[in-house]
N, C-alpha and C positions, 0 to 999 in steps of 0.2 A: 504494500500500500504506500501511498505517497503522503508526505508530511504537509500539513496545511501551510499555505503561503499566501500572503496578501500582496497582490501586485501593485506596482506604482500606478498612480492615476494616469489616464490617457494623456499623451503629450507627443512631441515629435518622435518619430520612429527612430530607434537606435541604429547603430551600424550593424549590419547583418553579416559581416565578413565576406561581402561580395568582392569581386575582382577589383572594383574601384575603391574599396576600403570603406567609404562612408557615403551617405546620401540615401536616396529612396531605394527600397528593396527591389530586386528584380522581379518581374512578373512570374507568377506560378504557371506551370504547364497545364493546370486544370482549372475549372471554375472554382470560385471561393467555397461554394457549398460542398463540392466534392472534396476539396482540400481539407475543409473542416472535418468532414466525416473520416477521412484517412488519418488525420491527427488523433482524433478521439479513438479510432480503432487501434492505433499504435499505443495509446495510453492504456486501453483495455488489455492488450496482450502483455505489455510490460508489467502491469500490475499483477496479472495472473502469474507471470514468471517470477516476480519478486516474492510473492507469497509462497510459491512452491519452494524457492530457495530456503525460506524461513522454516517451513515444515520439514523439509528434508534434513536440515541441520538438527532440528529437535528430535526427529525420529532416529537418526543415526547416532546421535550423542546418547540418547536414552538406551539404545541397544548396546553400545560399546561401554558406557560408563554407568548405566543404571539410573534409578531415581529420576523418572521422567518429569516430575514437578520441578526439581532443581534445574534440569537441563532446559526445560521450556522457559523458566524464569530468566535464566542467564541469557539465552538467545534473544528472547523478545525484548528484555529490558535494554540490552546492549544495542540491539538493532534500532530501537526507537530513539535512543540517545544519539546514535550515529546518524540517523536520518536528519536530526536537527543540525548536526555539524555539516552534513552534506548540503543542506539548503543554504547555510551561510556561506560555505565555500563556493557554491555555484554562482554567487552574485557576481564574481569576477568574470564569469564566462557568458553573461547575458548578452554582451555585444556580439558574441560569436555563437549564438544559440544553436544553429544548425550543426556546425562543425563540432561544437562541444557535446551536443547530445549524441551525435554519431560515434564519437570516440568513447564517450561514457558507456554507451550500450555495448560496444565491443569488449571493453574491459569487464563490465558486469557479466556478460555472457560467459567469458572465459573463467572468471573467478567463481561465479555461482555454479556453472556447469561442472567444473572440476572439483568443487569443494568436497563432495562425498567421497570421490576416489582418493584425494589427497589425505583426508581425515582417516579413512580406512587403512591406507598405506602406512601412515605413522603408527596407528594402533597395532598393525600386524608386525612391522619390522623394527620398530625402535623402542618398544616398551621395555625390553630387557636390558637396556643400556644403563639404566639408573640415572641419577642426577636430574638435570632439566628434562631429558627425554622421557623420563618416567611419567611426567605430566604433559607430554607432547600433545595428546589429543585434546586436553583441556585448554592448553595455550592456543592451539589452532582453532578450537571452537570459538573462543573469544575473538581471535584474529579475524576469522571469516565473518563472524557476526558484525564486527565493527566495520570491516571493509565493505561488505554487501550493503549494510545500512547506510554508510556514507554515499555510496553510488546510487542507491534508490532515492535517498533524500535529495541528491543533486539533480535528479530528473525534474523536480517540480518547477523551479524557476525557469529552467530551459523550456519545458513544455508550455508554460504560460507565455513565454515569448513567442514560441512557434505558433500557438493557437491565435495569438494576437497578430502575428505576422500574416496569417491567412486573411483575417478580416478584423479590424479594430472594433471592439465592442465594449460595453460596460464591464468593468472588472468583476463585479458580482456575478454577472451571467457567465463569464468565462470560467470563474472558479466553480460555479455550480455544474457546468457541463463537464469540466475536467474531473471533478470529484465523482460525479455520477459514473463516468466511464471507468474511473479507477476502482470504485467500490464494487461495481459489477464484475470487473476483471478479477478482483480479489476473491469474490464469491466463486467464480468458475475455477480459479487456481486452487482454492481451498478444497473444493469438491473433487477436482480432478486428481489431486495427489493421493488420497486414500482409496478412491474407487476406481481409478484408471492407471495412473503411473505406477504406484507401489505394487498392486497385485499382478499387473501384466508385464511391467518392464523391470521392476526392482529399483532399489535406491540409486545404484550407480548409473544404469542406463537411463533411468527417468530424469536424473539431474542433468546428464549430458544432452539428452533430447531437449530439455527445457532451455538450456544454454544455446542450443542451435536455433531454436525458434526465436529466442531473444535477439540473437545476432542478426538473423535474416530480417526480422521486422524492423529493427533499428536501422540497419543499412538501407533497406528498401525505402523507408520513410524519408531519410535524409537525402540519399542519392537519387531517389525518384522524384520526390516532391520539392525538395529545397536545393537541388543540385546547382541552380543558377546563383545561389547565395554563397557558394564556395568557390575559391580559386581553383584553377586546374591542378595545382600541386596538392591542395587540400583534398580534392576528389580522389587523386591517385593514392595518397597516403591512406585515406579512409577505406578505399576499396582494398588496398593491399592488406591493411590490418584486419579487415573482416574476412578476407579469404584465408589469412593465416589462422585466425581464431576458428573458423569453420573446419579447416583442415585438421587442426589439433583436436577439436571435439569429435570429428568423424573418426580420426585414428583411435582415439580413446574408446569410442563406442565399439569399434571393430575388435579391439583388444580387451574389452571389458570382461568377457567370460574367462579368458586366459588369466587376466589380472586377478579376478576373484578366486580362481582355483589356486593360484600361487599364494595369494594372501591367506587363504584358508589353510594351506599347508604350513605357512609360517606361524599361524595361530595354533593349530591343532596337531601339527606334526605331519609326517608323510604317510601315515597309515589311515587316512580318511577313507572309509568304505562307503558311507551314505551321507549325502548333504542335500537336504531338501528344504524348501521354504513352504510351510503349510499356510493355511489361512490364519494361523495364530502366531507362529514363531518359526525361527530357523532351527532345524533339527539336524544334528551331526552325530554320526556313529563312527568311532574309530576302532581299529582292530585289524587283524590279518584276514585272509580269505575265509577262514573258518569262523571269524567273528570273535576271536579271543586273542589277547585280552580286550575286553570291551569297555569302552567309555561312551557315555551318552551326554551330549551337550545340548542344552536348550537356550537359544539366544546367547550363546557364548559362555554360559555358566555350566560347569560340570554338575550333572544331576545324578549320574550313576557311574560308579567304578566297580567292576566286578571283583576287584581285589578286596573290597571292603563293604560292599553294599549289604551283605547278609547281616553284618553287625547292626547296621542302621535299621533294616526292615524287621528283624527279629525284635529289636528293642521297641520299635514303634507299635508293632501289632500284638506280640505275645502277651504283655500284661493286660491289655484290654479284653482278651479272649477268655479270661478267667471268670467264668459265669455263663449265663445264657448267651448263646451266640448263633441262634438259628438264622437271624436276619441281620446282615452286615451291609453297611454303606461305607464306601471308600470315596473320599473327595480328593480329586487329583489322582495320582497313581496310575496314569495312563500307560506307564511302562509295564504294568502287570506284576511288579515285584511285591508290592504289599498284598495284592490278591493271592499270590503264591503262598504267602505265609498264612493268610486267612483260611485258604482251602485245605491246609494240612489238618485242621481241627475237626474232630468228629462232631456231628450234629449241625454243621453248617448246611442250611437248605438253600439259601439264596444270597448272592453277593451282587450288589449294584455298584458299579464304578462310574462316577460322574466326572468326566474329563472333558474340558472344553475343546481339546485339539483332536479332531478325528484323524488327522494325519499321524499323530503319535500312536494312537490306538491301532491303526492299520500296520504301522511299523512293528509294534510290539506283538502283533498277531502273526505277521508274515516274515519278518526278518529272521534268518536262521540263528544268528548269534543272540539277539535279544529274546526271541521266543524260547530258545534253549535255556537262557538265564532265568526267565520267569516260569520255566518248566511247563510251557504251553498252557498257561492259565486261561487264556481266552478260548481254548478248546473245551474247557469244562462247561457242561450244560448248566451248571448252577450260577455261572457268572453272566451278568448282563451289563453291557456298556451303554452309557447314555452320554452323548456329546452335547453337553449343556453347561450353562453357567451355574455354578454351585449355588449362588444366592437365589436365583430364580427357581432352581429346582427345589430348594428347601421350602420356598413359599407355597409351592403347590403339593408338597408331600403331606400325607395325613399324619395326625398326631400319633405318637407312640408306635411308629412304623418300624423302628429298628432296635435291635438289642445292643448293637455295637456300631459306633461311627469312628472311622479312622480318617483323620485330617492329614493327608499326605500332600501338603501344599508348599509352594515356595516360601522362602523366609519372609516374615512380616516387614522387614526393612525394604523389600522391593515394592514400589509404589502400587503396581497393579494388584498386589495381594493384600494391601492394607485393609480393604473392606472385609476380607475373609478372616480377619483377626479382630473384628469389632464386637462390641457388646451386642449390637443388633443381630449380627450373624450367629453369635453363640446363643442368643435367645431363641432363634429359629432351631438351632441344633437341640436345645433343651426340649423344645416342643416335640420334635420327631423321635426323641429317645423314649424307649419304654421306661416305666417307673424305676426299674432296677438296671437300666442300661448304662453303658460306659462310653466315654469319649476319649480317644487318644489324639493328642495334638503335637505335631512337630513344631517347636517354638524357637528354633534357632540355636546357635551354640551358646550355652549358658555361661561358660567360662570366659568367652571372648566378648560377648555382648549381654552382660547380666541385666542391664536396665531394660533392654528390649524383651528379654525372656520373662522377667518378672512383671512387666506390663501386660503380657499375655495372661499370666496367672491372675493379676488383678482384674482383668477384663472378664475372664471366666467366672471369677467369684461374683462380680457385679451382675452377671447373667444368671446367677443361682446355680453355678456348677463349681463347687469347691474342688480343688485339684491337689494331687501330690506330684511333686517334681522329682525327676531323676535324669541322669545323664549317662551316656556311654561314650567312652573314648575311642578314637580311631585306632586301628592296629598300628598304623604308622602314619602320623599326621602329615608328614611330608609327601608320602606316596599316595595316601588316600584322598587328601585334598577336600575334605568336607563334602561328601557326595551329593547333598541335596540342594544347598543354597549357596555354597561358596563359589567364588570365581575360581578359574584355574590356578594351580599353584605356580610359584615362580620358577618355572622350567623354561628357559628361552627357546628350547627346541620344540616346545609344544604350544606355548601360550605367550601372549604379550604380557610378560611379568611387569609388575610395578603399577599396573592400571587397576588392580584389585587388591583387597587386603590379603595378608598372608592367610594360609589355611587355618581354620579354627582347630582347636585341640579335641573336639568331640561334639556330639550332638546332644541337644537338650529336649526333653519331652515332658508333657504334662498329661496325667491320667485323671480325668474328671468324671463326676457323677452328681446326682442330686444330693447325695450325702457323701462325705469324704471317703473315697474308695481305699481298699487295701491293695498294696502293691505285691502281687503274687503272680506265679506262672500256673497255667492250667495243668494239673497233674495227669489228666487224661490225654493230653495232646502229645504228639511225638516230641522227644527231647530236642530243644534248640541246640544248634551247633556252637553258638558263640555266647549264649546267655545262660546264667545260672542264678538261682535264688540269692546266692551270696553276692555275686557281682551286681545284681539288681539292687539289693539293699545298700551296697557300697555306693552305687551311683546315686541313690536317694540322699545319702549323707553328704556326698560331694556337692550335689546341687543345692542342698539346704544351706551350706556354708557360704554360698554366693548371694543369698537373698538380699534384695533391696527393698526395704519396707516403705510403706506410705505412698506407693505409686498410684496415680489415678487410672481408671480404665480408659481404653481407647474406644471412641465412637465414630460413627460415620461422619459426623459434622466436626468432630475434634479428634482426628487421628494423632496418636502420640508416638508412633514408631519413627 
């Protein structure tokens, strides 16, 4: 979008950078009405491209660095500030509005179009160097936001001069026309990004195509409509610059797939077996041809490592299954590993898995490595998968429908998951639990983030579900890398180290019920491989020592994670 600008009152026309230098502007090659329409159409397209650049930076930064609220706040605030700077800086170019606008659009097309590829390259290849480069993506995010904001803001005074160049009119009417075209263009760009560019082209190619459109429209408007306002040398320079920009963007577009594969190998290592973009997230499986050793990454975060996942899933599921467990609900857990542990217990009649990503469910069902790891849980007739939002699903679930609920969700510090750790959400869970039902919640690493963990505990209690806390340490924290919610470990051969926190030292869980539950294992179930009553009791003592008292609960309107 463009920054508000109040033009100078009508007066003698400025110098337009025509071959003669000063004086009356050269006649346009079209009638004033047609010229005015073409300028407003250019405003429309440039506004759409500018908003796409903003959204692309927010989306990619949220994927690479997490916490979408913070990334959106940084990008939008820096860009709006920079737009004001750009408007002020463009005052010096008003005498050369046509040439200035053409040059500005060429630079904006190159910077905005290449921003996603450059940001991803720094994330993939420089994160393990430490020092300044450890924060490279954050520095670049601010740099791109500032640069793109300045260029977008500088468009405004120049466009006002060009629209008045076509036909002098009341400044208020010119501003109204300009803003109308700008805001409609922003609407189209804002809708095109999530519904067309992102799903069909992806972030890299979508940004490059947007830059191409931006360059073509800017060059066509200036060289077609205002070419007589430019010197011959200015026309040659502007044409050469735009041809060079288009050539660079076209080359990057052709190489985008190869670049993405190379960057993915730099992030995950050379043993990437599956890399797909589902409707929800990017899913990457690493391992050899037989699928082992298997690691599952979702949006760049390691979620499953087969060297240590059994410790996590046994600790999450087994204590909750001590008691009635005929009807079990698993929230998240599309990989089928929590379901594997549930299905080991005698007396389980039905397991409902509510996972929003249908692509992950298909992969867990059909991939040889992942389906072997979950022991073909999706082939069990007792298991039923529902690809739905957990919050909506619970609102339509009858009361007392389940004996056990397993909350196998991403860490509460991840913005998209915050509502699934709220008091309102746990109130819905309390309603769907049977009177003697139990709820198991993965609440993040208690030793590394105790305040977050005990906020989940306070939120459960506020919803009428008192809980007992326990933790389970990873077998080898460096190798295991906190398999559910942590970012990849600092191994430069596999991940962009330095962009995420070090691997937590274990997993923290909460077992909740209408009355404070006992922390035990089901004696009738097959013996766990990694969990014993003694280790479970020790984990409860370890977790209790980290308690942070007096924390308020987290709600939908006041999230505290």
